[in-house]
N, C-alpha and C positions, 0 to 999 in steps of 0.2 A: 577527586575526579578531575580529569583534564578538561580545561575550557575548550570550546569548540575550535578556536584558532590554534591552540596548542596541539589539539588532535590533528588539525589540518597540516601543521608543520611536520609532525611525525609521519602522517600518512603520505604526504608528497615526498618527503625525504626517503621513505622506505619502499616506495613503489609507484607513486603517482597514478597515472592513467590505468595501468594493469590492475592495481589494487582497487581502484574505483570500479572498474568493470567487474571484478570478482565479487565485490559487495553487492552491486546492483543485480548481478546474476543470481547470487545466493538468495537475496530477499525476494526475488521474483519467482524462482522456481524450486527452491529447496525448502522443505518443510521446517528445517531448523533455522531458517533465515528471518523469521518473523520479528526478531528483536533488533534487527539492524536499522540504522538511522537513515532510511531511504530518502525521504523528502528533504531533510536538512542537509544531507550529504550532496544531493544533486544541486541544491541551491548554492551551497558552498563551492562546489566544483565550478559552477558558472561564474561565481565571483572570482575565484582564483584564475580562471581563464582570461579575466580582464587585466591581468598583470598588475595587481595592487602593489604599492610600494611597501617595503619592509616585510613582505611575505613571500614565501615560495610560490611560484606560478605553475599553472598547467599549460598545455599547448593551446593554440587558438580555439575559440568557441566552436567552430564547425567540427573540429576533431573530437572535442569533448562531448558535444551534443550527439554526434554520430555514434560514439562509443557507448554512451549511456543508453541510447535508444536501442542499439543492437544488443547490448547485454540484457536489457529488459525483455526484448522480444525472444531472444534465445532462452532466457531463463524460464519464461512462461511455456515455451515449447517443451522444455524438459519436464516441467511440472505436469503438463498435459500427458506426456508419454508415460510418466510414472503412474499417474492415476489410471490411464487407459490400459496399461499392461498389468498392473497389480489389482485394479478394481477397488471396490469399497474396503477390501481387507487391509489396504494400506493405512487406514485410519483405526484399525482394530488393535491398538497398542495401549498399554497402560500409561497413565499420566506420568510425565517426567519433567525435568527441568526444561527440556527443549520441545516438549510436545504436550499440548493441552487440548483435550477433546472439545472443550468449549469453543476454541478457536475454529474448529472444523464446523461446529454447529452454526456459528455466526456466518461462515462462508457459505454453507448450504442454504441458510435462510436468505442471504443476500442474493444468491444465485436463483433460488426459487421465485423471489420477488421480481427481479429485473430481467431474467432470461438471458439471452445472448449478449445484451449490452452490458451485462455484469462484467465481462472481460475488460471493458473500457473503464467503467465506473469504479471498479474495485482497485484500479491502479492508484486512486487517490484516497484510499481508505487503508490506513496502517493495519497490519496483521491480516486483514481479510485478503489483501492482494497476494499474500504468500500462499494461501490455501486455495483460492478460487481456481487457478489453472488445474490443480490436481483433482478438485471436485468436478470440474468440467470433463476431464479425462475419464474419471471413474463413472460419470453419468453418460458416457458415450456421446457427448456433444459432437455434432457433425464437424469433422476435422477442417473442412474448407471454411466453414463459418467461424470456427475458432481462430484459424490463422488470420482471417480478415480482421476480426475485432482485436486480435492480439497485436497486429501491426499498428492499427490505429491507436490503441491504448499505449503501446510502447513508445510511439513517437510523441504523443501528447504529453505523457508523463516524463519519459527519459529526456527528451530534447526540450520539452516545454518548460519544466521547472529549472533546468540548467540555463536556458536562455533568459528566464526571468531573473535568476541570480546574477547573470552577466550584466543585464541592463540596469537592474536596481543597484548593482554595485558601483555604477557610475554616479549615483546620487550620494553626495557627501553625507547626508544624514543617515543613510543606510550603511555606507562604507565604514563610517565611524562607529556604528553599532551593529556590526554584522551578526554577532551572536544573538542579539535580541531579535533581529530580522529573521534569522534562521528558526528560532524558537516560534516566532509568530507563524511562519510557514507550516511548521508542524501542527500548531494549534488550529490553523485553518483547515489542514488536511484531516483533522480529527472531527471537524464539524459535521460532515455527512454521517459518520457513525453515531455521533451524539444525537443528531436529528432522528435517525432511525430508531434509536433506543427510546427517545421521547415519544415518538409516534406509537411504538409498540406498547409502551407503558400506558399511554393514553387509551389505546384500543382495548387493552386488557381491563383497564379500570372501567371503561364504558360497558364492556361485555359483562363484567361482574355486577355492575349496577343494574343492567337490564335483567340479568338472571335473578337478582334479589327481588326486583319489581314483579317479575313473573311468578316467583314463588309466593309472594304475598297475595297476588291476585287470585291464585287457585286455592288458597287456604279456605276451608269452609268457615262460614260465620259461626260464632259461638252461640249455643242455645241460651 
């Protein structure tokens, strides 16, 4: 498996900014893009825009950040339109290598819990961010509300993580260990999902204990 920097070399050499935009777009709005390395790639893009020595570089940060934010926003718009036009039937497909119904279930649960702000929050949750726009469209979320939250989320995620990569790349300890730093960014981005799973597990455990207690309480005393 290619190291992150080796991947960066090949990615920049074979397309640079257009390839970056295509990846961000696909992960944001196409249901098959859930496996793409969004967070780490944005962080790496910001780092490469800082013109590091001995590595290929991307254009200046403003162009990279603008490209990432625009691709993220457009991707979510496409995802919303797919869900809005095809409705819930878009998810009625058998499980395959590129489609797992469980991912849709996670996105639907996240959307039900957080409402409109899901469009922003899901940006920072791998896998969920790919399916949420389509779920929003299939649920007939008010379009103007979706567009507003989509723009906020796209800028915070697309431009925010890219800018973080740029400035942290100026720190020698980070620049000399960029692969570790990118992996840490991915780990941090997974924390919200892990926290939600922990809360869900805790709630289910508490509900089960309460049900057991209630069952014991109504059992008739033995003669």
